[in-house]
N, C-alpha and C positions, 0 to 999 in steps of 0.2 A: 298294230296289225302284224300278223305272223305269216311266215311262208308256209305253204302247204303243198301237198301232192294229192291228186284225187283221180278217181276213175270216172269215166263218162259212159253214158248209155249209147250203144251203137244201134240205131234204128234198123228194123227189119227191112230187108231188101229181097225182092223176088225177081226171078228171070222174066224177061218179056214174054207175055202170053201165058203165064202160069196161073193167073188169077182165075178163080172159079167161085161159084156160089157157096161151095162147101168149105168151111173154115179149116177142117182137118186136112184137106188137100193143099190149102195154102201153106199150112204149117210145114208139111213135108217138102214143099217146093221152095221154101225159104233158102236163100244163099247161106252158106256156112259162115260162121263168125259174124252174123248179124242178128239183131233182136236179143242182144245180151250186153252185159257190162264188159268193159275192157278188162283184160286179164290182170293187169297190175296197176300200180299208182304211177301212171305214165305222164300225167299232165301237171304242170306247175302253176301256182297262182298265189294270191295274197288273200288271206281270210279277213273278212270285214266284221261279220256278226252272224248270230243265229237268227232265224226268222220263221214265222209260221207258214206252213204250206197246207193246201187242202185239195181234195178231189171230190167232185160231185158224183153221187150215186143215186139210184132210185130211192133208196131208204134215207137219204140225207147226205150231208158232207162228211168226209173223212179227214181229220186233222192230223198233221205230222210236222216234224221239225226239219228245216233245211239250213245248210250253211250258205251264206252268200260269199262267193269267191270271185275276185277280180283276176282276169287273165291279162297277159302282157299287152294285148291290143285294146284294153279298156272295157271289154264286155264283161258282164256279170253272169256267172253260172250258179244255179241252185244245185247244191250237192247234198245227198243224204249223209247223215252222220256216220253211217257204216262204210262210206266210200271216200273218206277224207283222212289224211294223215298229216299231223303237224310236224314240221321240220325244225330241229334244233340247230340254229346257225352259230351257236357260241362254242368257244373252245372247251373241249372236255379232256384235254391232256392231263395225265396224272401229275406231271411236274411242268406246268406251263412256264414259258420264258417270254417276257415282254420284249417285243421288237422295239428297237431304239426310236423314240419319237412318235410311236404309234400305239394305239390301244388294241393291239392284236398279238396273238401268239407267234413266236418265232418259228415253232415247229409246224403247226397246222395252218397258219396264216388266217385263222378265224378270229373274230373279235371276242373280247372277254365279255361275259355277262355283266350288264350294268348292275351296280349295287343299289338296291332299293332299301329305304329305311322304313 
């Protein structure tokens, strides 16, 4: 499992009493910074796997891919591939120096990437 950062959807919010039958009036009455994606990769989590997602339409289902990401409190979020960023937690120093008795870099304090055969 890998560490990731991701963006989350901010649901649309409207001031009290602004709802009307006309959709366009609701759109203009929406509070700012709602009904959009967060501006940056501000949330941390652990990537588990890719999964299929779908949405029902009148003409049939629409299929797409989502990432299943676990948050620190144990809940799972479905994240679109364009809104996820994988984090490299390993040492990337040009001249790493091993810390005595530990498998991490003396300079950056990050662990060394495991050697896979």
